[in-house]
Gaussian input, Z-matrix of N, CA and C with variables (Angstrom, degrees):
# hf/3-21g

backbone

0 1
 N
 C     1     B1
 C     2     B2     1     A1
 N     3     B3     2     A2     1     D1
 C     4     B4     3     A3     2     D2
 C     5     B5     4     A4     3     D3
 N     6     B6     5     A5     4     D4
 C     7     B7     6     A6     5     D5
 C     8     B8     7     A7     6     D6
 N     9     B9     8     A8     7     D7
 C    10    B10     9     A9     8     D8
 C    11    B11    10    A10     9     D9
 N    12    B12    11    A11    10    D10
 C    13    B13    12    A12    11    D11
 C    14    B14    13    A13    12    D12
 N    15    B15    14    A14    13    D13
 C    16    B16    15    A15    14    D14
 C    17    B17    16    A16    15    D15
 N    18    B18    17    A17    16    D16
 C    19    B19    18    A18    17    D17
 C    20    B20    19    A19    18    D18
 N    21    B21    20    A20    19    D19
 C    22    B22    21    A21    20    D20
 C    23    B23    22    A22    21    D21
 N    24    B24    23    A23    22    D22
 C    25    B25    24    A24    23    D23
 C    26    B26    25    A25    24    D24
 N    27    B27    26    A26    25    D25
 C    28    B28    27    A27    26    D26
 C    29    B29    28    A28    27    D27
 N    30    B30    29    A29    28    D28
 C    31    B31    30    A30    29    D29
 C    32    B32    31    A31    30    D30
 N    33    B33    32    A32    31    D31
 C    34    B34    33    A33    32    D32
 C    35    B35    34    A34    33    D33
 N    36    B36    35    A35    34    D34
 C    37    B37    36    A36    35    D35
 C    38    B38    37    A37    36    D36
 N    39    B39    38    A38    37    D37
 C    40    B40    39    A39    38    D38
 C    41    B41    40    A40    39    D39
 N    42    B42    41    A41    40    D40
 C    43    B43    42    A42    41    D41
 C    44    B44    43    A43    42    D42
 N    45    B45    44    A44    43    D43
 C    46    B46    45    A45    44    D44
 C    47    B47    46    A46    45    D45
 N    48    B48    47    A47    46    D46
 C    49    B49    48    A48    47    D47
 C    50    B50    49    A49    48    D48
 N    51    B51    50    A50    49    D49
 C    52    B52    51    A51    50    D50
 C    53    B53    52    A52    51    D51
 N    54    B54    53    A53    52    D52
 C    55    B55    54    A54    53    D53
 C    56    B56    55    A55    54    D54
 N    57    B57    56    A56    55    D55
 C    58    B58    57    A57    56    D56
 C    59    B59    58    A58    57    D57
 N    60    B60    59    A59    58    D58
 C    61    B61    60    A60    59    D59
 C    62    B62    61    A61    60    D60
 N    63    B63    62    A62    61    D61
 C    64    B64    63    A63    62    D62
 C    65    B65    64    A64    63    D63
 N    66    B66    65    A65    64    D64
 C    67    B67    66    A66    65    D65
 C    68    B68    67    A67    66    D66
 N    69    B69    68    A68    67    D67
 C    70    B70    69    A69    68    D68
 C    71    B71    70    A70    69    D69
 N    72    B72    71    A71    70    D70
 C    73    B73    72    A72    71    D71
 C    74    B74    73    A73    72    D72
 N    75    B75    74    A74    73    D73
 C    76    B76    75    A75    74    D74
 C    77    B77    76    A76    75    D75
 N    78    B78    77    A77    76    D76
 C    79    B79    78    A78    77    D77
 C    80    B80    79    A79    78    D78
 N    81    B81    80    A80    79    D79
 C    82    B82    81    A81    80    D80
 C    83    B83    82    A82    81    D81
 N    84    B84    83    A83    82    D82
 C    85    B85    84    A84    83    D83
 C    86    B86    85    A85    84    D84
 N    87    B87    86    A86    85    D85
 C    88    B88    87    A87    86    D86
 C    89    B89    88    A88    87    D87
 N    90    B90    89    A89    88    D88
 C    91    B91    90    A90    89    D89
 C    92    B92    91    A91    90    D90
 N    93    B93    92    A92    91    D91
 C    94    B94    93    A93    92    D92
 C    95    B95    94    A94    93    D93
 N    96    B96    95    A95    94    D94
 C    97    B97    96    A96    95    D95
 C    98    B98    97    A97    96    D96
 N    99    B99    98    A98    97    D97
 C   100   B100    99    A99    98    D98
 C   101   B101   100   A100    99    D99
 N   102   B102   101   A101   100   D100
 C   103   B103   102   A102   101   D101
 C   104   B104   103   A103   102   D102
 N   105   B105   104   A104   103   D103
 C   106   B106   105   A105   104   D104
 C   107   B107   106   A106   105   D105
 N   108   B108   107   A107   106   D106
 C   109   B109   108   A108   107   D107
 C   110   B110   109   A109   108   D108
 N   111   B111   110   A110   109   D109
 C   112   B112   111   A111   110   D110
 C   113   B113   112   A112   111   D111
 N   114   B114   113   A113   112   D112
 C   115   B115   114   A114   113   D113
 C   116   B116   115   A115   114   D114
 N   117   B117   116   A116   115   D115
 C   118   B118   117   A117   116   D116
 C   119   B119   118   A118   117   D117
 N   120   B120   119   A119   118   D118
 C   121   B121   120   A120   119   D119
 C   122   B122   121   A121   120   D120
 N   123   B123   122   A122   121   D121
 C   124   B124   123   A123   122   D122
 C   125   B125   124   A124   123   D123
 N   126   B126   125   A125   124   D124
 C   127   B127   126   A126   125   D125
 C   128   B128   127   A127   126   D126
 N   129   B129   128   A128   127   D127
 C   130   B130   129   A129   128   D128
 C   131   B131   130   A130   129   D129
 N   132   B132   131   A131   130   D130
 C   133   B133   132   A132   131   D131
 C   134   B134   133   A133   132   D132
 N   135   B135   134   A134   133   D133
 C   136   B136   135   A135   134   D134
 C   137   B137   136   A136   135   D135
 N   138   B138   137   A137   136   D136
 C   139   B139   138   A138   137   D137
 C   140   B140   139   A139   138   D138
 N   141   B141   140   A140   139   D139
 C   142   B142   141   A141   140   D140
 C   143   B143   142   A142   141   D141
 N   144   B144   143   A143   142   D142
 C   145   B145   144   A144   143   D143
 C   146   B146   145   A145   144   D144
 N   147   B147   146   A146   145   D145
 C   148   B148   147   A147   146   D146
 C   149   B149   148   A148   147   D147
 N   150   B150   149   A149   148   D148
 C   151   B151   150   A150   149   D149
 C   152   B152   151   A151   150   D150
 N   153   B153   152   A152   151   D151
 C   154   B154   153   A153   152   D152
 C   155   B155   154   A154   153   D153
 N   156   B156   155   A155   154   D154
 C   157   B157   156   A156   155   D155
 C   158   B158   157   A157   156   D156
 N   159   B159   158   A158   157   D157
 C   160   B160   159   A159   158   D158
 C   161   B161   160   A160   159   D159
 N   162   B162   161   A161   160   D160
 C   163   B163   162   A162   161   D161
 C   164   B164   163   A163   162   D162
 N   165   B165   164   A164   163   D163
 C   166   B166   165   A165   164   D164
 C   167   B167   166   A166   165   D165
 N   168   B168   167   A167   166   D166
 C   169   B169   168   A168   167   D167
 C   170   B170   169   A169   168   D168
 N   171   B171   170   A170   169   D169
 C   172   B172   171   A171   170   D170
 C   173   B173   172   A172   171   D171
 N   174   B174   173   A173   172   D172
 C   175   B175   174   A174   173   D173
 C   176   B176   175   A175   174   D174
 N   177   B177   176   A176   175   D175
 C   178   B178   177   A177   176   D176
 C   179   B179   178   A178   177   D177
 N   180   B180   179   A179   178   D178
 C   181   B181   180   A180   179   D179
 C   182   B182   181   A181   180   D180
 N   183   B183   182   A182   181   D181
 C   184   B184   183   A183   182   D182
 C   185   B185   184   A184   183   D183
 N   186   B186   185   A185   184   D184
 C   187   B187   186   A186   185   D185
 C   188   B188   187   A187   186   D186
 N   189   B189   188   A188   187   D187
 C   190   B190   189   A189   188   D188
 C   191   B191   190   A190   189   D189
 N   192   B192   191   A191   190   D190
 C   193   B193   192   A192   191   D191
 C   194   B194   193   A193   192   D192
 N   195   B195   194   A194   193   D193
 C   196   B196   195   A195   194   D194
 C   197   B197   196   A196   195   D195
 N   198   B198   197   A197   196   D196
 C   199   B199   198   A198   197   D197
 C   200   B200   199   A199   198   D198
 N   201   B201   200   A200   199   D199
 C   202   B202   201   A201   200   D200
 C   203   B203   202   A202   201   D201
 N   204   B204   203   A203   202   D202
 C   205   B205   204   A204   203   D203
 C   206   B206   205   A205   204   D204
 N   207   B207   206   A206   205   D205
 C   208   B208   207   A207   206   D206
 C   209   B209   208   A208   207   D207
 N   210   B210   209   A209   208   D208
 C   211   B211   210   A210   209   D209
 C   212   B212   211   A211   210   D210
 N   213   B213   212   A212   211   D211
 C   214   B214   213   A213   212   D212
 C   215   B215   214   A214   213   D213
 N   216   B216   215   A215   214   D214
 C   217   B217   216   A216   215   D215
 C   218   B218   217   A217   216   D216
 N   219   B219   218   A218   217   D217
 C   220   B220   219   A219   218   D218
 C   221   B221   220   A220   219   D219
 N   222   B222   221   A221   220   D220
 C   223   B223   222   A222   221   D221
 C   224   B224   223   A223   222   D222
 N   225   B225   224   A224   223   D223
 C   226   B226   225   A225   224   D224
 C   227   B227   226   A226   225   D225
 N   228   B228   227   A227   226   D226
 C   229   B229   228   A228   227   D227
 C   230   B230   229   A229   228   D228
 N   231   B231   230   A230   229   D229
 C   232   B232   231   A231   230   D230
 C   233   B233   232   A232   231   D231

   B1=1.5343
   B2=1.5255
   B3=1.2317
   B4=1.4517
   B5=1.4743
   B6=1.4024
   B7=1.4589
   B8=1.5367
   B9=1.3170
   B10=1.4348
   B11=1.4891
   B12=1.2542
   B13=1.5283
   B14=1.4268
   B15=1.3486
   B16=1.4621
   B17=1.5100
   B18=1.3776
   B19=1.5197
   B20=1.5232
   B21=1.4070
   B22=1.3890
   B23=1.5417
   B24=1.4241
   B25=1.4981
   B26=1.5075
   B27=1.3004
   B28=1.4294
   B29=1.4999
   B30=1.3597
   B31=1.4019
   B32=1.5553
   B33=1.2853
   B34=1.5335
   B35=1.4975
   B36=1.3384
   B37=1.4419
   B38=1.6576
   B39=1.2712
   B40=1.4726
   B41=1.4926
   B42=1.3495
   B43=1.4016
   B44=1.4835
   B45=1.3151
   B46=1.4917
   B47=1.5341
   B48=1.2711
   B49=1.4879
   B50=1.5438
   B51=1.2723
   B52=1.4595
   B53=1.4873
   B54=1.3716
   B55=1.4518
   B56=1.5433
   B57=1.3161
   B58=1.4665
   B59=1.5256
   B60=1.3181
   B61=1.4012
   B62=1.5496
   B63=1.2817
   B64=1.4854
   B65=1.4934
   B66=1.3773
   B67=1.4471
   B68=1.5052
   B69=1.2999
   B70=1.4063
   B71=1.5930
   B72=1.2872
   B73=1.4105
   B74=1.4638
   B75=1.3531
   B76=1.5299
   B77=1.5547
   B78=1.2940
   B79=1.4025
   B80=1.6855
   B81=1.3644
   B82=1.4817
   B83=1.5053
   B84=1.2991
   B85=1.4934
   B86=1.5147
   B87=1.2748
   B88=1.4780
   B89=1.5487
   B90=1.3420
   B91=1.5219
   B92=1.5114
   B93=1.3240
   B94=1.4808
   B95=1.5424
   B96=1.2877
   B97=1.5143
   B98=1.5087
   B99=1.3651
   B100=1.5431
   B101=1.5349
   B102=1.3238
   B103=1.4246
   B104=1.4643
   B105=1.3686
   B106=1.4478
   B107=1.4640
   B108=1.3276
   B109=1.4718
   B110=1.5392
   B111=1.4023
   B112=1.4447
   B113=1.5323
   B114=1.3005
   B115=1.4527
   B116=1.5931
   B117=1.2576
   B118=1.4665
   B119=1.4223
   B120=1.3402
   B121=1.4620
   B122=1.4730
   B123=1.3631
   B124=1.4165
   B125=1.5333
   B126=1.3328
   B127=1.5021
   B128=1.4995
   B129=1.4652
   B130=1.4433
   B131=1.4937
   B132=1.3439
   B133=1.5353
   B134=1.4758
   B135=1.3781
   B136=1.4776
   B137=1.5387
   B138=1.3005
   B139=1.4214
   B140=1.5059
   B141=1.2982
   B142=1.5076
   B143=1.5040
   B144=1.3263
   B145=1.4641
   B146=1.5750
   B147=1.3180
   B148=1.4794
   B149=1.4527
   B150=1.3430
   B151=1.5709
   B152=1.5646
   B153=1.3515
   B154=1.4199
   B155=1.5207
   B156=1.3182
   B157=1.4297
   B158=1.5087
   B159=1.3356
   B160=1.5209
   B161=1.5131
   B162=1.2659
   B163=1.4316
   B164=1.5239
   B165=1.4508
   B166=1.3297
   B167=1.4822
   B168=1.3470
   B169=1.4948
   B170=1.5177
   B171=1.3254
   B172=1.4225
   B173=1.5755
   B174=1.3287
   B175=1.5289
   B176=1.5610
   B177=1.3043
   B178=1.4740
   B179=1.4847
   B180=1.3013
   B181=1.5246
   B182=1.5805
   B183=1.2738
   B184=1.4076
   B185=1.5698
   B186=1.2068
   B187=1.5155
   B188=1.5969
   B189=1.2954
   B190=1.5123
   B191=1.4513
   B192=1.3926
   B193=1.4320
   B194=1.5238
   B195=1.3811
   B196=1.4708
   B197=1.5022
   B198=1.3517
   B199=1.4307
   B200=1.5123
   B201=1.3019
   B202=1.4533
   B203=1.5877
   B204=1.3157
   B205=1.4307
   B206=1.4898
   B207=1.3377
   B208=1.4792
   B209=1.5472
   B210=1.3865
   B211=1.4166
   B212=1.5764
   B213=1.3541
   B214=1.4373
   B215=1.5623
   B216=1.3447
   B217=1.5532
   B218=1.5541
   B219=1.3787
   B220=1.3708
   B221=1.5319
   B222=1.3081
   B223=1.4665
   B224=1.4469
   B225=1.3648
   B226=1.4476
   B227=1.5131
   B228=1.3053
   B229=1.4895
   B230=1.4114
   B231=1.3222
   B232=1.4659
   B233=1.5165
   A1=105.83
   A2=117.61
   A3=125.45
   A4=106.87
   A5=114.81
   A6=119.20
   A7=104.71
   A8=116.31
   A9=117.00
   A10=108.77
   A11=113.03
   A12=122.40
   A13=111.04
   A14=115.88
   A15=126.45
   A16=102.86
   A17=120.07
   A18=118.37
   A19=110.79
   A20=108.47
   A21=119.35
   A22=112.83
   A23=114.57
   A24=115.47
   A25=115.95
   A26=116.26
   A27=118.70
   A28=111.26
   A29=118.47
   A30=122.58
   A31=110.80
   A32=113.93
   A33=120.29
   A34=109.50
   A35=119.02
   A36=122.03
   A37=108.15
   A38=115.26
   A39=115.95
   A40=112.50
   A41=122.98
   A42=124.58
   A43=110.03
   A44=115.32
   A45=118.62
   A46=106.35
   A47=113.12
   A48=116.51
   A49=111.95
   A50=112.23
   A51=125.49
   A52=110.73
   A53=116.65
   A54=119.54
   A55=107.02
   A56=114.28
   A57=119.44
   A58=108.07
   A59=114.75
   A60=121.27
   A61=113.07
   A62=119.46
   A63=124.47
   A64=106.15
   A65=115.63
   A66=114.69
   A67=113.28
   A68=118.00
   A69=122.29
   A70=108.13
   A71=113.92
   A72=122.42
   A73=109.91
   A74=118.49
   A75=120.81
   A76=108.08
   A77=117.81
   A78=120.91
   A79=114.05
   A80=113.49
   A81=116.23
   A82=113.60
   A83=116.81
   A84=125.29
   A85=113.74
   A86=118.24
   A87=121.48
   A88=108.54
   A89=108.86
   A90=116.67
   A91=102.66
   A92=120.68
   A93=121.64
   A94=113.06
   A95=116.92
   A96=119.48
   A97=108.49
   A98=111.05
   A99=115.58
   A100=108.23
   A101=112.92
   A102=118.02
   A103=108.25
   A104=121.25
   A105=124.46
   A106=110.99
   A107=116.21
   A108=119.05
   A109=112.14
   A110=114.36
   A111=119.78
   A112=104.79
   A113=116.98
   A114=122.40
   A115=110.35
   A116=113.61
   A117=122.38
   A118=111.71
   A119=117.82
   A120=120.87
   A121=113.14
   A122=116.07
   A123=121.39
   A124=106.15
   A125=118.00
   A126=117.99
   A127=117.35
   A128=111.90
   A129=114.79
   A130=114.08
   A131=118.27
   A132=116.39
   A133=110.62
   A134=118.36
   A135=122.04
   A136=112.35
   A137=119.56
   A138=122.38
   A139=115.55
   A140=115.22
   A141=120.42
   A142=110.66
   A143=115.72
   A144=124.29
   A145=110.24
   A146=112.59
   A147=119.28
   A148=110.07
   A149=114.28
   A150=118.98
   A151=112.16
   A152=117.26
   A153=119.46
   A154=114.44
   A155=118.29
   A156=124.66
   A157=114.22
   A158=114.55
   A159=120.78
   A160=110.56
   A161=122.19
   A162=123.08
   A163=115.63
   A164=117.44
   A165=123.00
   A166=109.29
   A167=117.98
   A168=127.19
   A169=107.22
   A170=119.38
   A171=121.20
   A172=110.03
   A173=112.25
   A174=114.84
   A175=105.16
   A176=114.48
   A177=120.81
   A178=109.40
   A179=115.08
   A180=121.02
   A181=112.34
   A182=113.42
   A183=115.03
   A184=106.95
   A185=115.58
   A186=122.50
   A187=106.64
   A188=107.22
   A189=109.69
   A190=109.27
   A191=116.57
   A192=120.65
   A193=110.80
   A194=116.43
   A195=117.67
   A196=105.95
   A197=115.16
   A198=122.26
   A199=109.04
   A200=117.12
   A201=121.56
   A202=107.99
   A203=112.75
   A204=119.95
   A205=109.90
   A206=114.05
   A207=118.80
   A208=104.27
   A209=115.80
   A210=119.22
   A211=102.35
   A212=116.03
   A213=125.64
   A214=105.85
   A215=114.37
   A216=118.38
   A217=102.41
   A218=116.42
   A219=124.95
   A220=109.56
   A221=117.19
   A222=125.41
   A223=109.85
   A224=119.36
   A225=119.21
   A226=109.28
   A227=115.29
   A228=120.55
   A229=110.70
   A230=115.87
   A231=123.16
   A232=111.91
   D1=135.79
   D2=174.55
   D3=-106.13
   D4=142.89
   D5=174.58
   D6=-65.74
   D7=144.06
   D8=171.94
   D9=-100.33
   D10=115.81
   D11=-176.39
   D12=-76.69
   D13=146.68
   D14=175.62
   D15=-68.68
   D16=109.60
   D17=-176.19
   D18=-68.52
   D19=138.34
   D20=-175.39
   D21=-56.94
   D22=-37.54
   D23=176.37
   D24=-62.39
   D25=-29.55
   D26=177.86
   D27=-76.76
   D28=-36.45
   D29=175.21
   D30=-61.07
   D31=-44.40
   D32=-177.43
   D33=-63.34
   D34=-31.57
   D35=-176.82
   D36=-91.69
   D37=-2.59
   D38=177.49
   D39=79.43
   D40=18.93
   D41=-175.64
   D42=-82.34
   D43=121.97
   D44=171.47
   D45=-124.43
   D46=161.82
   D47=175.14
   D48=167.00
   D49=173.15
   D50=179.64
   D51=-121.13
   D52=121.84
   D53=-177.40
   D54=-116.83
   D55=127.55
   D56=174.06
   D57=-104.39
   D58=133.21
   D59=-178.47
   D60=-122.66
   D61=120.00
   D62=174.75
   D63=-83.22
   D64=134.06
   D65=177.42
   D66=-143.71
   D67=159.40
   D68=178.59
   D69=-121.18
   D70=140.53
   D71=-178.66
   D72=-121.29
   D73=139.34
   D74=176.36
   D75=-86.66
   D76=173.08
   D77=-176.61
   D78=-61.11
   D79=-21.15
   D80=178.27
   D81=-84.91
   D82=1.25
   D83=177.01
   D84=89.93
   D85=10.42
   D86=-176.80
   D87=-94.95
   D88=135.50
   D89=-179.49
   D90=-76.70
   D91=126.35
   D92=176.01
   D93=-112.52
   D94=-11.09
   D95=-178.57
   D96=-154.66
   D97=141.42
   D98=173.79
   D99=-146.94
   D100=155.11
   D101=175.43
   D102=-147.55
   D103=147.81
   D104=169.94
   D105=-62.99
   D106=115.92
   D107=178.27
   D108=-88.30
   D109=-38.58
   D110=174.83
   D111=-141.56
   D112=119.61
   D113=179.68
   D114=-73.52
   D115=154.28
   D116=169.82
   D117=-78.00
   D118=-17.89
   D119=-171.72
   D120=100.10
   D121=-9.82
   D122=-179.07
   D123=-124.48
   D124=104.58
   D125=-175.78
   D126=-56.33
   D127=-32.84
   D128=-177.33
   D129=-71.13
   D130=-27.63
   D131=175.22
   D132=-85.32
   D133=-26.89
   D134=169.10
   D135=-61.16
   D136=-45.48
   D137=173.56
   D138=-65.28
   D139=-38.44
   D140=176.06
   D141=-58.44
   D142=-49.84
   D143=-178.08
   D144=-60.01
   D145=-52.17
   D146=-175.46
   D147=-61.68
   D148=-48.33
   D149=-177.77
   D150=-59.94
   D151=-40.62
   D152=178.68
   D153=-77.03
   D154=-33.76
   D155=171.81
   D156=-56.27
   D157=-41.97
   D158=-178.05
   D159=-60.51
   D160=-19.42
   D161=179.00
   D162=-78.78
   D163=-8.74
   D164=-174.84
   D165=-74.68
   D166=154.46
   D167=-178.93
   D168=-126.81
   D169=122.30
   D170=176.03
   D171=-93.71
   D172=163.70
   D173=177.34
   D174=-66.35
   D175=144.98
   D176=173.90
   D177=-57.72
   D178=145.66
   D179=176.47
   D180=-115.88
   D181=151.83
   D182=-174.59
   D183=-92.25
   D184=85.02
   D185=177.41
   D186=-164.35
   D187=162.36
   D188=178.07
   D189=-106.29
   D190=11.10
   D191=-177.91
   D192=-107.17
   D193=158.21
   D194=172.23
   D195=-85.58
   D196=152.99
   D197=177.36
   D198=-123.27
   D199=160.76
   D200=-176.24
   D201=-135.74
   D202=160.84
   D203=179.34
   D204=-156.34
   D205=178.85
   D206=175.73
   D207=-133.72
   D208=133.60
   D209=-176.16
   D210=-126.98
   D211=148.73
   D212=-176.13
   D213=-115.71
   D214=131.30
   D215=171.36
   D216=-119.72
   D217=129.86
   D218=177.93
   D219=-108.43
   D220=128.21
   D221=175.10
   D222=-113.51
   D223=102.65
   D224=-177.65
   D225=-132.72
   D226=136.63
   D227=173.34
   D228=-70.63
   D229=144.85
   D230=-178.28
   D231=-89.28

């Protein structure tokens, strides 16, 4: 998993927000589907978070079922 950095272009525009992403993971730990669960109100930051989160890989799980979760990313100026 890579840390998702607060993009400089969003900071320069003063974009802040909280993005919640619902995701599904297969038994191998790969994310195979995502959807914006709660938007930040800024589609460009939502897309950025979702696109970068899809690169994450979770530890394999001992099941033959797919699992899902919700993750929150907060982009806030300091």
